[in-house]
GUBA-616576 format. One line per 2 residues: number of its first residue (from 1); for each residue x, y, z of N, C-alpha, C. Coordinates in steps of 0.1 Angstrom, whole numbers. Layout:
BEGIN
NUM) X/Y/Z/X/Y/Z/X/Y/Z | ...
END
This chain:
BEGIN
1) 9/-10/0/-1/1/-2/5/11/0 | 5/23/-7/15/34/-9/12/45/2
3) 4/43/9/0/49/22/5/47/34 | 11/29/32/21/31/42/38/28/45
5) 40/37/35/54/43/30/60/55/38 | 65/55/44/71/64/56/72/80/55
7) 70/90/55/82/98/53/88/108/61 | 100/106/63/105/116/70/118/128/62
9) 114/141/76/120/156/74/134/155/77 | 145/162/72/155/164/80/159/178/71
11) 168/188/80/174/197/75/197/197/77 | 199/204/66/209/201/70/217/220/75
13) 226/219/80/230/226/87/231/242/73 | 232/237/65/234/249/52/219/252/50
15) 210/248/53/194/248/47/187/240/42 | 198/229/37/191/223/29/178/211/32
17) 168/214/30/157/205/32/157/187/27 | 157/180/33/160/166/30/146/158/34
19) 140/154/21/128/144/24/136/130/19 | 128/121/32/132/109/25/123/98/30
21) 120/92/16/108/73/17/113/65/17 | 109/58/25/117/40/22/108/36/17
23) 111/27/6/103/15/0/107/7/-9 | 107/-14/-3/116/-17/-6/112/-28/-20
25) 97/-19/-24/91/-35/-31/90/-33/-47 | 105/-22/-44/113/-26/-62/131/-19/-59
27) 137/-29/-64/152/-24/-62/156/-8/-69 | 152/2/-67/152/19/-73/148/21/-63
29) 157/37/-68/157/48/-59/158/62/-70 | 148/72/-62/144/87/-71/154/89/-66
31) 158/100/-74/162/110/-61/161/129/-72 | 155/137/-63/148/154/-71/150/158/-59
33) 156/171/-70/159/188/-64/149/196/-71 | 142/202/-64/137/214/-68/140/227/-64
35) 145/236/-69/146/247/-62/139/258/-65 | 140/269/-56/126/276/-51/131/293/-65
37) 131/282/-78/132/295/-88/122/295/-99 | 121/296/-111/112/294/-119/114/310/-121
39) 102/313/-140/98/321/-146/92/336/-138 | 86/331/-127/82/342/-118/93/350/-110
41) 102/345/-111/115/350/-105/124/357/-114 | 121/358/-132/127/366/-139/122/379/-141
43) 133/388/-139/135/401/-144/131/410/-159 | 123/420/-160/123/421/-177/136/419/-187
45) 133/414/-194/146/413/-199/158/403/-207 | 152/397/-193/160/385/-189/147/375/-185
47) 141/373/-197/127/357/-189/140/349/-200 | 133/337/-195/140/325/-199/156/323/-197
49) 153/323/-184/173/323/-174/167/312/-171 | 154/306/-162/157/294/-156/153/284/-165
51) 147/285/-177/153/274/-188/163/278/-192 | 172/284/-194/187/283/-198/191/275/-188
53) 189/277/-173/200/264/-168/193/254/-169 | 183/250/-172/181/232/-172/185/227/-180
55) 190/234/-190/202/232/-202/220/232/-195 | 220/242/-188/234/243/-187/234/235/-174
57) 229/237/-169/230/221/-159/239/209/-164 | 238/206/-169/244/197/-176/253/193/-187
59) 257/206/-185/277/212/-193/285/206/-186 | 286/201/-174/295/198/-164/297/203/-152
61) 311/197/-146/304/210/-131/320/202/-126 | 323/211/-113/335/206/-110/346/193/-114
63) 333/186/-109/344/168/-114/339/159/-125 | 325/167/-136/323/161/-146/322/171/-151
65) 329/158/-168/330/171/-178/313/172/-188 | 313/174/-195/302/185/-203/298/172/-207
67) 283/168/-206/279/156/-207/280/145/-192 | 288/149/-191/293/134/-180/279/127/-173
69) 270/139/-166/262/138/-161/251/124/-165 | 247/127/-179/244/119/-191/251/105/-189
71) 261/107/-195/272/96/-196/275/86/-179 | 273/92/-167/273/82/-161/264/80/-150
73) 253/85/-157/238/80/-150/229/68/-159 | 238/71/-175/227/66/-182/235/54/-183
75) 253/54/-182/260/37/-180/258/32/-167 | 253/38/-159/249/33/-147/235/26/-139
77) 222/24/-155/215/18/-159/204/28/-158 | 204/42/-150/195/48/-144/191/60/-159
79) 177/69/-154/176/81/-161/174/92/-154 | 172/100/-164/179/118/-156/168/123/-168
81) 168/139/-163/162/151/-175/160/160/-161 | 149/169/-162/151/183/-155/141/192/-163
83) 131/201/-156/118/209/-162/123/220/-157 | 111/232/-161/114/243/-155/100/243/-154
85) 91/255/-147/79/260/-148/77/275/-141 | 68/278/-142/63/294/-133/67/293/-122
87) 70/281/-118/74/281/-96/85/275/-99 | 94/266/-101/103/254/-99/114/255/-111
89) 120/251/-107/132/237/-117/138/231/-109 | 131/220/-115/141/207/-107/149/194/-121
91) 160/189/-109/165/185/-120/162/163/-109 | 167/153/-117/158/144/-113/167/130/-115
93) 169/119/-109/173/109/-114/164/93/-107 | 166/85/-116/162/72/-112/170/62/-114
95) 173/54/-103/189/46/-101/183/35/-98 | 187/26/-101/193/8/-98/196/16/-78
97) 187/8/-73/194/16/-57/209/16/-54 | 215/6/-57/227/4/-53/241/14/-58
99) 229/25/-68/242/34/-74/233/45/-71 | 226/47/-56/220/61/-53/234/68/-51
101) 240/68/-44/253/75/-43/257/84/-52 | 253/76/-66/264/82/-74/252/93/-78
103) 239/94/-78/232/106/-81/235/110/-74 | 240/109/-59/234/119/-48/248/130/-48
105) 259/121/-54/272/130/-58/270/139/-71 | 266/136/-77/259/140/-90/254/153/-86
107) 244/151/-81/232/169/-81/244/177/-70 | 249/167/-59/258/181/-50/267/186/-59
109) 274/181/-69/284/189/-78/279/194/-87 | 266/195/-87/263/210/-96/256/219/-93
111) 254/213/-78/250/226/-67/259/232/-61 | 264/226/-56/280/230/-52/293/239/-64
113) 287/235/-80/302/239/-87/298/237/-99 | 288/237/-102/283/244/-115/289/249/-120
115) 293/266/-118/298/281/-119/314/275/-131 | 318/265/-126/337/261/-127/334/256/-141
117) 320/254/-146/320/243/-159/318/255/-168 | 306/266/-163/301/272/-173/308/284/-184
119) 308/288/-195/317/300/-200/317/303/-210 | 317/312/-218/313/316/-232/310/302/-244
121) 315/295/-240/312/284/-251/301/275/-249 | 302/271/-233/285/264/-229/277/271/-233
123) 278/285/-224/266/298/-228/256/297/-243 | 267/296/-254/265/295/-265/255/279/-270
125) 261/275/-264/254/260/-265/243/260/-265 | 236/265/-245/227/264/-243/215/272/-245
127) 222/287/-255/215/291/-260/209/286/-271 | 215/279/-278/217/270/-293/202/261/-290
129) 207/258/-277/196/246/-275/184/253/-271 | 182/254/-261/168/270/-258/162/277/-269
131) 165/280/-281/165/286/-296/155/278/-301 | 165/266/-303/156/258/-309/144/251/-307
133) 149/245/-292/133/244/-284/122/253/-287 | 124/266/-287/110/272/-288/108/276/-299
135) 117/274/-311/110/271/-326/103/257/-326 | 107/250/-322/101/237/-327/89/231/-319
137) 88/241/-308/76/240/-299/66/248/-296 | 71/265/-302/66/276/-298/59/278/-311
139) 73/282/-318/72/297/-328/68/292/-346 | 69/278/-344/68/267/-361/59/261/-360
141) 52/256/-348/37/247/-348/26/253/-344 | 17/253/-355/3/254/-355/-3/255/-341
143) -8/267/-335/-9/274/-325/-4/273/-310 | 10/269/-319/21/271/-307/25/282/-297
145) 21/294/-300/21/307/-294/9/308/-280 | -1/303/-285/-14/300/-278/-15/304/-266
147) -6/296/-256/-6/293/-240/0/308/-238 | 14/311/-248/19/323/-244/13/333/-243
149) 3/340/-258/-7/344/-257/-19/351/-250 | -20/339/-239/-28/338/-230/-28/341/-215
151) -13/338/-214/-10/341/-204/-9/355/-200 | 1/362/-208/3/376/-214/-11/385/-206
153) -22/377/-218/-34/385/-215/-41/383/-202 | -40/371/-194/-48/366/-181/-39/372/-165
155) -26/375/-165/-16/382/-161/-9/394/-162 | -13/405/-163/-13/417/-169/3/419/-170
157) 11/432/-178/21/434/-177/26/438/-165 | 40/434/-159/44/438/-150/43/424/-134
159) 31/416/-139/30/404/-131/41/396/-129 | 45/388/-124/55/377/-125/52/366/-130
161) 41/364/-133/34/351/-144/31/354/-159 | 38/366/-164/34/378/-175/38/367/-184
163) 52/362/-185/59/355/-193/58/343/-190 | 60/339/-201/60/319/-196/74/317/-197
165) 79/303/-192/87/298/-184/100/295/-198 | 94/296/-213/104/294/-223/111/309/-227
167) 104/318/-224/112/333/-220/111/332/-238 | 121/346/-241/124/350/-254/137/351/-260
169) 137/347/-274/150/341/-276/155/357/-273 | 155/368/-276/161/384/-275/165/379/-263
171) 158/382/-252/165/382/-244/171/367/-240 | 176/358/-243/188/348/-239/197/355/-249
173) 193/361/-258/211/367/-266/218/379/-260 | 208/388/-259/213/392/-246/216/397/-233
175) 213/383/-226/216/385/-213/235/381/-211 | 239/383/-200/261/382/-203/259/372/-192
177) 268/366/-195/277/358/-184/271/357/-169 | 276/370/-170/278/374/-155/266/376/-150
179) 254/378/-154/242/380/-153/234/364/-146 | 240/359/-155/233/343/-155/244/335/-143
181) 258/341/-144/265/336/-127/256/343/-114 | 251/352/-119/245/362/-109/230/347/-101
183) 225/352/-111/212/341/-111/209/328/-108 | 221/323/-114/228/311/-102/234/309/-86
185) 237/320/-85/244/325/-69/231/328/-60 | 227/331/-67/208/338/-58/200/330/-54
187) 197/319/-64/186/303/-65/188/292/-64 | 201/292/-71/203/275/-74/218/271/-54
189) 212/274/-46/213/272/-28/208/260/-23 | 215/253/-11/214/243/-4/203/251/2
191) 197/264/5/188/265/16/177/273/7 | 176/270/-8/167/277/-16/161/257/-21
193) 164/248/-16/155/237/-24/158/226/-13 | 147/213/-22/145/202/-10/153/196/-25
195) 155/187/-12/164/172/-17/150/160/-15 | 145/155/-19/140/141/-24/145/130/-23
197) 144/120/-13/152/107/-20/140/93/-12 | 133/88/-25/127/78/-29/127/64/-29
199) 127/53/-23/126/38/-30/136/31/-20 | 144/22/-26/148/13/-18/162/16/-16
201) 158/23/0/168/30/-1/171/25/20 | 184/27/26/187/27/38/186/43/41
203) 178/48/56/175/65/55/188/68/63 | 194/59/68/203/63/78/218/66/67
205) 219/53/60/231/57/52/229/67/43 | 213/70/32/213/77/24/219/93/34
207) 213/95/43/213/111/52/229/110/50 | 234/97/58/249/103/58/254/106/43
209) 254/98/30/259/103/22/254/118/16 | 239/128/21/237/134/16/244/149/23
211) 246/144/41/256/154/49/276/153/38 | 276/139/37/291/138/30/286/149/21
213) 275/149/9/279/159/-4/275/170/-5 | 265/169/0/261/182/0/261/194/16
215) 266/191/22/264/197/38/276/210/38 | 291/204/26/297/213/30/294/227/17
217) 282/231/13/280/236/2/275/248/11 | 281/257/7/275/272/14/260/280/6
219) 251/287/17/239/291/12/245/306/14 | 246/315/6/246/329/6/239/332/13
221) 224/331/8/215/335/17/209/348/16 | 214/353/1/211/366/-4/201/363/-20
223) 191/369/-19/183/369/-32/170/383/-26 | 167/385/-42/156/393/-44/146/390/-36
225) 133/408/-35/125/398/-26/118/391/-31 | 100/376/-30/93/374/-35/85/385/-46
227) 85/379/-61/75/392/-66/62/389/-62 | 55/396/-56/45/392/-51/31/389/-63
229) 21/374/-65/19/372/-79/5/378/-72 | -6/385/-63/-19/389/-63/-23/391/-67
231) -36/388/-72/-44/394/-82/-61/393/-83 | -67/402/-82/-83/406/-83/-85/386/-84
233) -98/383/-77/-102/368/-83/-108/369/-95 | -113/382/-101/-121/379/-111/-113/393/-127
235) -111/389/-131/-101/395/-143/-111/412/-143 | -123/405/-147/-132/420/-146/-140/425/-161
237) -133/417/-170/-142/418/-186/-134/410/-195 | -140/407/-203/-135/400/-213/-124/405/-216
239) -114/394/-221/-104/402/-229/-101/395/-244 | -98/397/-252/-101/391/-267/-89/394/-279
241) -83/384/-284/-77/385/-294/-79/383/-307 | -82/384/-320/-82/374/-333/-71/372/-338
243) -60/360/-345/-48/357/-345/-58/349/-365 | -48/356/-374/-49/352/-383/-37/343/-389
245) -34/330/-389/-22/321/-387/-22/308/-398 | -12/309/-399/-13/291/-407/-15/282/-400
247) -25/282/-398/-34/271/-390/-42/260/-394 | -45/243/-395/-57/240/-404/-65/240/-404
249) -71/244/-391/-88/249/-388/-89/261/-378 | -97/266/-374/-107/276/-369/-106/265/-360
251) -99/280/-341/-103/274/-332/-108/285/-327 | -109/282/-309/-112/291/-303/-108/285/-288
253) -99/294/-280/-89/287/-268/-92/302/-262 | -94/293/-249/-94/306/-241/-90/300/-223
255) -87/314/-215/-82/309/-200/-88/315/-191 | -93/313/-180/-100/317/-168/-93/317/-159
257) -92/326/-148/-88/328/-136/-95/319/-130 | -88/311/-119/-88/304/-115/-84/301/-92
259) -93/296/-84/-88/298/-70/-71/292/-72 | -60/296/-66/-48/287/-62/-44/280/-57
261) -38/266/-61/-33/252/-59/-36/253/-44 | -42/245/-39/-40/243/-23/-48/251/-14
263) -55/254/-23/-74/255/-19/-86/247/-19 | -93/245/-14/-101/239/-15/-114/238/-28
265) -112/252/-29/-116/256/-45/-114/255/-57 | -102/255/-54/-92/249/-68/-95/236/-69
267) -93/224/-62/-98/209/-63/-112/211/-70 | -122/220/-63/-134/219/-66/-140/224/-81
269) -124/231/-88/-126/238/-100/-119/225/-107 | -108/216/-104/-103/208/-109/-117/200/-113
271) -124/196/-104/-137/184/-108/-144/196/-120 | -146/206/-117/-157/212/-128/-149/209/-141
273) -137/213/-148/-130/216/-153/-132/199/-161 | -126/194/-153/-128/179/-159/-141/169/-160
275) -153/176/-157/-167/171/-163/-165/175/-174 | -169/192/-180/-168/196/-186/-163/198/-197
277) -146/189/-197/-135/192/-211/-130/176/-204 | -131/172/-197/-117/161/-196/-118/149/-206
279) -112/144/-217/-117/132/-220/-130/132/-230 | -130/123/-239/-141/121/-245/-158/120/-238
281) -157/114/-224/-170/115/-221/-180/130/-213 | -165/140/-220/-170/153/-213/-182/160/-221
283) -192/172/-213/-203/178/-218/-195/183/-228 | -182/189/-229/-180/199/-240/-174/193/-254
285) -175/179/-252/-168/173/-264/-184/162/-266 | -193/163/-257/-201/154/-265/-212/166/-268
287) -212/180/-261/-219/184/-273/-216/190/-285 | -203/196/-286/-196/199/-299/-191/191/-310
289) -189/184/-301/-183/169/-315/-190/154/-318 | -194/158/-311/-206/144/-312/-220/151/-312
291) -224/158/-305/-237/164/-310/-240/172/-324 | -233/185/-321/-228/197/-331/-226/196/-339
293) -217/186/-340/-205/182/-350/-200/193/-355 | -194/204/-350/-190/219/-353/-175/218/-351
295) -171/209/-338/-157/205/-337/-148/196/-337 | -131/190/-341/-133/178/-342/-123/176/-323
297) -123/184/-317/-118/182/-303/-121/196/-295 | -122/190/-283/-130/202/-272/-125/194/-261
299) -115/205/-252/-115/199/-242/-107/213/-228 | -108/209/-218/-107/221/-205/-96/217/-199
301) -85/222/-195/-79/217/-180/-73/228/-176 | -66/225/-166/-63/233/-150/-52/230/-147
303) -44/244/-153/-32/246/-146/-29/251/-133 | -22/241/-128/-18/243/-111/-8/255/-102
305) -17/265/-97/-4/273/-92/-1/283/-79 | 9/280/-75/8/281/-57/6/294/-54
307) 13/303/-64/14/320/-60/13/327/-70 | 0/324/-79/-10/333/-78/-21/322/-86
309) -30/330/-91/-45/326/-98/-45/314/-108 | -51/303/-104/-46/290/-114/-47/296/-127
311) -47/286/-137/-58/290/-151/-62/278/-155 | -70/281/-161/-80/274/-168/-85/274/-183
313) -82/259/-189/-72/262/-201/-86/253/-211 | -92/261/-218/-103/256/-223/-91/260/-240
315) -100/246/-251/-91/246/-266/-100/235/-270 | -106/246/-281/-117/240/-292/-115/240/-305
317) -112/231/-311/-108/235/-329/-122/225/-337 | -121/237/-346/-134/233/-354/-131/230/-367
319) -139/221/-369/-139/209/-381/-152/218/-393 | -146/215/-409/-154/217/-418/-159/234/-415
321) -169/238/-415/-170/253/-420/-172/260/-408 | -174/247/-399/-178/263/-386/-174/274/-384
323) -177/284/-379/-173/296/-376/-172/294/-361 | -162/305/-358/-156/305/-342/-165/311/-334
325) -176/319/-340/-189/322/-330/-196/312/-329 | -201/297/-333/-209/290/-334/-201/287/-320
327) -187/279/-320/-180/274/-309/-182/281/-300 | -178/288/-297/-184/305/-285/-197/300/-279
329) -204/302/-287/-219/300/-283/-222/285/-280 | -218/276/-284/-221/259/-276/-215/257/-266
331) -198/268/-267/-193/266/-253/-198/273/-238 | -205/287/-244/-210/294/-231/-220/287/-229
333) -234/284/-242/-244/276/-235/-241/264/-225 | -230/256/-223/-227/246/-221/-222/244/-205
335) -215/265/-204/-210/267/-190/-224/269/-179 | -230/280/-189/-245/283/-184/-250/273/-174
337) -254/261/-186/-259/256/-180/-255/245/-168 | -242/244/-168/-235/235/-155/-239/246/-145
339) -230/258/-144/-233/269/-130/-248/269/-129 | -257/268/-140/-268/264/-133/-275/252/-125
341) -271/242/-126/-280/230/-119/-263/222/-120 | -257/225/-122/-244/221/-109/-240/204/-122
343) -233/197/-119/-230/178/-121/-239/174/-118 | -242/160/-121/-251/151/-120/-244/140/-111
345) -247/134/-103/-242/127/-91/-231/119/-98 | -237/114/-110/-223/99/-118/-213/109/-124
347) -220/118/-129/-205/129/-133/-194/134/-127 | -199/138/-112/-192/138/-99/-179/127/-100
349) -191/117/-96/-181/106/-95/-169/98/-104 | -177/100/-121/-166/98/-125/-154/103/-123
351) -155/117/-122/-143/131/-129/-141/127/-112 | -143/125/-103/-131/123/-89/-124/108/-90
353) -130/102/-98/-127/83/-98/-115/85/-113 | -120/102/-121/-102/96/-131/-94/108/-122
355) -98/115/-114/-81/126/-107/-79/114/-97 | -88/106/-95/-80/98/-81/-67/91/-87
357) -76/84/-103/-68/73/-111/-56/77/-112 | -57/95/-120/-40/102/-123/-30/98/-110
359) -38/106/-100/-34/111/-83/-27/96/-82 | -32/84/-79/-22/72/-75/-15/69/-86
361) -15/71/-103/-6/68/-112/6/75/-108 | 8/87/-105/23/95/-102/27/88/-92
363) 15/83/-80/24/82/-63/29/62/-67 | 26/61/-80/30/43/-75/42/44/-82
365) 52/51/-89/66/52/-92/72/62/-81 | 84/57/-80/93/62/-66/94/73/-77
367) 99/74/-93/100/92/-97/87/97/-93 | 75/93/-93/67/101/-87/62/108/-75
369) 66/97/-73/64/101/-53/73/113/-49 | 89/110/-54/96/122/-50/92/133/-57
371) 86/132/-71/78/148/-75/75/157/-69 | 65/146/-58/53/155/-53/59/155/-41
373) 67/147/-31/70/153/-20/81/168/-20 | 92/170/-35/94/181/-33/86/190/-38
375) 73/188/-41/63/198/-47/57/204/-34 | 55/195/-24/43/194/-15/52/205/-2
377) 67/200/-4/71/209/7/80/221/5 | 79/223/-12/90/233/-14/76/246/-15
379) 64/238/-24/55/252/-22/48/255/-12 | 40/243/-2/35/242/8/41/242/23
381) 54/237/23/58/236/33/56/225/46 | 55/214/34/46/201/44/48/189/31
383) 52/181/32/62/168/24/41/164/28 | 40/158/41/30/150/45/18/154/43
385) 12/163/30/4/166/25/-1/157/15 | 5/151/11/6/142/-2/-3/128/4
387) 0/127/14/-17/120/16/-30/122/18 | -29/138/21/-44/143/21/-53/153/14
389) -41/152/-2/-45/159/-12/-55/154/-20 | -52/139/-23/-67/129/-29/-82/127/-19
391) -78/126/-5/-86/127/1/-96/143/-2 | -89/155/0/-94/169/-2/-107/163/-14
393) -99/160/-27/-105/157/-38/-124/152/-35 | -116/143/-29/-128/128/-35/-141/134/-19
395) -137/147/-13/-151/148/-4/-159/165/-9 | -151/167/-23/-162/178/-26/-173/171/-31
397) -183/186/-27/-199/183/-25/-201/192/-46 | -215/185/-47/-216/189/-63/-218/204/-58
399) -224/209/-46/-226/229/-47/-213/231/-53 | -201/228/-47/-189/232/-45/-181/235/-58
401) -184/223/-66/-183/220/-79/-192/234/-82 | -206/232/-85/-214/242/-92/-213/258/-93
403) -209/257/-77/-206/274/-74/-192/280/-77 | -185/269/-77/-168/277/-85/-168/276/-100
405) -183/270/-105/-181/275/-118/-191/285/-122 | -200/288/-113/-208/302/-113/-204/318/-117
407) -192/313/-108/-183/324/-101/-172/329/-114 | -165/314/-115/-150/319/-126/-150/313/-141
409) -161/307/-139/-164/302/-153/-175/311/-162 | -168/323/-167/-178/335/-167/-170/342/-177
411) -180/347/-184/-168/353/-197/-163/371/-196 | -169/373/-180/-160/385/-177/-146/382/-167
413) -144/374/-167/-131/365/-162/-121/355/-171 | -128/358/-185/-114/353/-195/-112/357/-205
415) -93/354/-212/-89/359/-224/-96/346/-236 | -100/356/-245/-100/344/-256/-92/350/-272
417) -88/340/-275/-84/339/-284/-89/331/-295 | -91/337/-309/-101/331/-318/-88/326/-335
419) -86/313/-339/-77/314/-349/-91/314/-360 | -81/323/-372/-87/319/-386/-76/314/-396
421) -73/304/-404/-61/303/-413/-63/312/-422 | -48/310/-427/-47/323/-440/-57/321/-451
423) -59/303/-457/-68/303/-463/-81/300/-464 | -92/304/-476/-102/302/-474/-114/292/-472
425) -120/291/-462/-130/282/-465/-142/278/-478 | -143/286/-483/-153/287/-489/-146/280/-506
END
């Protein structure tokens, strides 16, 4: 049983928070480091710095050459990667249990000495990698910049969430090596990080290795104050932009402000969006795709954020000659009906079962559990919350779901993008 797994918390003298979870069901161990950084800390003109470090952290450190992290981990039978978001950067490995010490040593070496390996050449490599990624995932794919556009509309100019983690290529080209080094010294330090280790481990031995490799890394403790992500609950008016682009079909996309992660209303919103647009059994899919036959896809999902209002993401792609106005009218009709009637009992039960399955799937692997323990520790201050998160979702009532939809899924709380192809339908 997952719930029988113990969680212990420890703090090193340099401020590093450590979370251990012993589980001998498989001979594997996961190591995950979350840094309290992310795009919300980036200043104007320096967007994408966190994402840039996602690349730079793999170009070597004092004891490891360029690409050495990949070679050593994969040579030991493990896997590794890194991700960035608005609110954190994380670096992680899953190893055969007997190779755990190697993963801990590698993470400590780059936390303590990655700047030794970063010069103009490495900066060039990282810039090129980030710029290619942006071109491939954003600039040169249909609807690729939609998320970036809607985020900038929902979170106004000057707000820490106004720009997305991928950042701008112009900013990456302009940033200096010294600015990059200063960013690392501010945020990639032990007192600004959580380290979780989950799996087939001996906690005492593991803690000894962590103290040995991480304990001597200094923590300057000098960081700019956290930027305030406070916003009104509602946008207050509908924001719109029409886009003509090289896309395969008309589309309507919208973003709504929703309650912050960690609040009961956020879980209610998650259930509402799941019922409305979470898969082929959802209301919007049945209405727009199956019944009206004006869309080929219709989805509604939640981006959880702890430092600012969450984002509810609506994505509808038209079929044939269907106009964006028809798509919007059908969506608004379903949202209004849901706000009045709320979910049917079977709909709520199905949505809760769907979120329960997704949650248990994440906790079922050592890597998924290590990630969630870091998340709850870094963003909410308590890794033990991992055990109560699912229970909160399962106790949400139909009235709570209806009420959150009636308050937040309204016209004066959304940004809307409509896409028209270059080519003519007629």
